[in-house]
N, C-alpha and C positions, 0 to 999 in steps of 0.2 A: 441470592441474587441471580439474575438471569444473564446469560451471555448475550451481548448485542452484536449482531452480524451486520456488516455494511460493506458496500462496494467503494473502494478507494481507487484513485487513478495515479499512474506514474506517467509523466510526460516523457516521450522519447523522440529524438530527432531522426532516428534511423532504425534499421532492423538488425544491425550487426551486434554481436555479443557485447562489445564494449559500451553500447548505448544503455545497457541495463547492468547495474552493479549493486551489490549489497555491501554497504559500508559497515564498519565496526559497530556503529550505533543503530543499525537497521537500514530500512529503505525509506527514503523520503517519498511520501505519497500525499495526495490531497483529496478532499471530499468531492470535488467537482473536476471535470475534465479541464485541462489547462490550454488556453489559447497560446499560440506561439510555438507549439510543437506539432510535428507532422502526425504523430501517433499519440494516443492516450491509452495505455494498457490498463484495463480494469483488473483489480485484485480484490479478492474477498478477504476480510479480516474480521476478527472478533475481539471484544474486550468485555470485561465484567465491571459492572458498576454504572455510575452516572456518566452521561456523555459530557465530557469536558474537553475544550479545545487543547490540543497538544498532548493528550493522553496517549500512551503507547498501546498498541494493539498487537495481538498475535495473529500471524497469517494463517488462514485456513485453506488456502489453495493447495492442492496436493504437492505441487513442485516446490512450494515455499513454506510448507507446513512447519510451524514452530519458530519461524523467523519473526523478528520484531519490526513493526512499522511505527 
């Protein structure tokens, strides 16, 4: 099976460090930019297998490498 790489978005209301957090179960991200947020941070992630809604993906951005979204 091939890895599928995609760009996901994290909605942020500001640029302070507390605006972005990694929870125990990963980072909540979405396939499209979110309205209602001042910023939408693009994050690259990859997963293996069929594209299914809600599937967990591994981050491939250097600063977040190995984290789960």
